[in-house]
C-alpha positions in Angstrom: 90.8 91.6 146.3 89.8 94.9 146.3 90.5 97.0 143.7 91.4 100.9 144.0 90.8 103.6 142.0 89.9 106.8 142.0 86.0 106.4 141.1 83.4 105.5 143.9 81.3 102.4 142.5 79.1 99.6 143.8 80.5 97.1 141.1 81.2 93.6 141.4 83.1 91.5 139.2 83.2 87.4 139.8 86.1 86.8 137.7 88.5 83.7 137.6 92.6 84.4 138.0 93.1 82.3 134.6 90.0 83.0 132.5 90.8 85.3 129.3 87.2 86.0 129.1 87.1 87.6 132.7 91.1 89.0 132.1 89.6 91.0 129.1 87.2 92.9 131.2 89.6 93.5 134.0 92.0 95.5 131.3 88.7 97.7 130.5 88.3 98.0 134.3 91.8 99.5 134.7 91.6 101.2 131.8 88.5 103.4 133.1 90.2 103.5 136.2 86.9 101.7 137.6 86.3 101.2 141.3 85.1 97.6 141.8 85.3 94.8 144.1 86.2 91.3 142.4 85.6 88.0 143.7 87.7 85.3 142.4 85.9 82.1 141.1 87.5 78.8 140.6 85.5 76.6 138.2 84.8 73.8 140.8 83.5 75.6 143.4 80.9 78.3 141.9 79.7 80.2 144.7 75.9 79.9 145.7 75.4 83.8 144.9 76.6 83.7 141.5 74.6 80.6 140.9 71.4 82.8 141.9 72.4 85.8 139.6 73.3 83.6 136.4 71.8 81.3 135.2 75.0 79.6 133.5 77.5 80.1 136.3 79.7 81.6 134.0 82.8 84.2 134.4 82.8 86.9 133.7 79.9 88.2 136.2 79.6 91.8 136.7 77.1 93.2 139.4 76.3 96.8 139.2 73.4 97.6 141.6 70.3 95.9 139.9 72.4 95.3 137.2 73.7 91.8 136.2 75.5 91.3 132.8 77.2 87.8 132.1 78.2 87.9 128.5 81.9 89.5 128.6 81.0 91.0 124.8 78.0 92.7 126.7 80.2 94.2 130.0 82.7 95.4 128.3 80.2 97.9 126.0 78.5 98.7 128.4 81.4 100.0 131.0 82.6 101.5 127.6 79.5 103.6 127.4 78.7 103.7 131.1 82.3 105.4 131.7 82.5 107.0 127.7 86.1 108.5 128.9 88.4 107.2 127.2 86.4 105.9 124.8 87.5 102.3 123.7 84.8 102.2 120.8 84.6 104.5 117.8 81.8 107.1 118.0 80.4 106.5 114.0 77.8 103.9 114.0 80.0 102.3 110.4 83.4 102.1 112.3 81.6 100.6 115.7 80.1 97.8 113.5 83.6 97.1 112.0 85.0 97.0 115.6 82.0 94.8 116.8 82.6 92.3 113.5 86.4 92.4 114.4 85.5 91.1 118.1 83.2 88.5 116.8 86.4 86.9 114.4 88.3 87.2 117.4 86.0 85.1 119.4 85.1 82.8 116.8 89.0 82.3 115.2 91.3 82.7 118.0 89.4 82.5 121.8 87.8 79.3 120.2 91.2 78.1 119.5 92.5 78.9 122.8 89.4 77.1 124.6 90.9 74.0 123.3 94.4 74.6 124.6 92.9 75.3 127.9 91.2 71.6 128.1 94.8 70.3 127.3 93.2 67.7 124.7 96.0 65.8 124.0 94.6 64.8 120.5 94.0 68.2 119.7 96.4 70.4 121.2 99.3 70.2 118.7 97.2 71.1 115.6 95.5 74.2 117.2 99.0 75.4 118.6 99.9 75.4 115.0 96.4 76.6 113.8 96.5 79.6 116.0 99.9 80.5 115.3 99.7 80.2 111.5 96.2 82.3 112.1 98.4 85.4 113.9 101.1 85.1 111.7 99.4 85.4 108.8 97.5 89.2 109.7 100.8 89.9 111.5 101.7 92.6 108.7 99.1 94.6 109.6 100.3 95.5 113.4 103.1 97.4 111.6 100.6 99.6 110.0 99.0 101.4 113.3 99.9 101.5 116.7 97.1 99.3 117.7 94.8 96.9 115.9 93.4 98.6 112.3 93.4 101.8 114.8 95.7 104.7 116.1 93.7 104.6 119.1 93.6 101.6 122.2 90.1 99.9 122.2 88.1 96.9 123.3 89.9 94.6 119.9 93.3 95.6 121.8 91.6 94.7 124.9 90.2 91.5 123.8 93.5 90.9 121.6 96.1 91.4 124.7 95.1 88.1 127.0 95.5 85.7 124.5 99.1 87.3 123.5 99.8 87.0 127.0 98.9 83.4 127.0 101.1 82.5 123.6 103.7 81.0 125.4 101.8 79.4 128.6 100.0 77.2 125.9 103.1 76.7 123.9 102.2 78.9 120.8 105.3 80.6 119.3 105.3 82.8 116.7 108.1 83.1 114.3 110.7 85.8 113.6 108.6 87.1 110.7 105.7 87.9 112.8 107.7 91.3 113.9 105.1 93.7 113.5 102.7 91.3 116.1 105.5 90.8 118.3 105.9 94.6 118.9 102.4 95.2 118.9 102.4 92.5 122.1 104.7 94.4 123.9 103.1 97.9 123.2 100.0 96.2 125.2 102.1 94.4 128.1 103.8 98.0 129.0 100.0 99.5 129.1 99.5 100.1 133.2 96.4 98.8 132.7 97.3 95.3 131.4 99.8 95.5 134.3 96.7 96.3 136.7 94.7 94.0 135.3 97.0 90.7 136.0 96.0 88.5 138.4 98.9 86.4 140.2 98.2 83.6 138.3 98.6 85.5 135.4 101.5 86.7 136.0 103.1 83.5 136.2 101.9 82.4 132.9 103.9 85.0 131.1 107.5 84.2 133.0 
């Protein structure tokens, strides 16, 4: 599948159709209207060229001419710096550091739980569902203060949270009605054109 946009580029993204890590990179690419070619990778059938490019054989992997990147956070910040409009990170160092810390916490606190849910380990899934729901519900009120994650502007933090929110129902995670701020925030993210463009067919099925 090739993504068509109004910028010329030779970028190639090796991506999984279901991985939230790949998904958040695709959101950034769509937000910035970057043209790229996408190679869908199945976990049990890694192509030889990816093995040669990435010593960890993981996705997402981005190839931009002679540059190869294979960490989703690194890829997202690179794209934001190379294609600065619209900006997805604050300009000043203090705000950028705070955003990076948020990204780090989301990876540790939420993505780690999503990884367990994706593993479908019957011994861990029920407790993890509750842990993720409780963790998100506790901070739900902050989403009533700003349109995006502690910000008036859409950012890399929102690109990172969106794939998790989209997958909650798929993994049987329910947010209570009192998390209304988070429900409204999720709808704002899902309604963005970039988010809809970023979805693979299998991801669309997750949200049904």
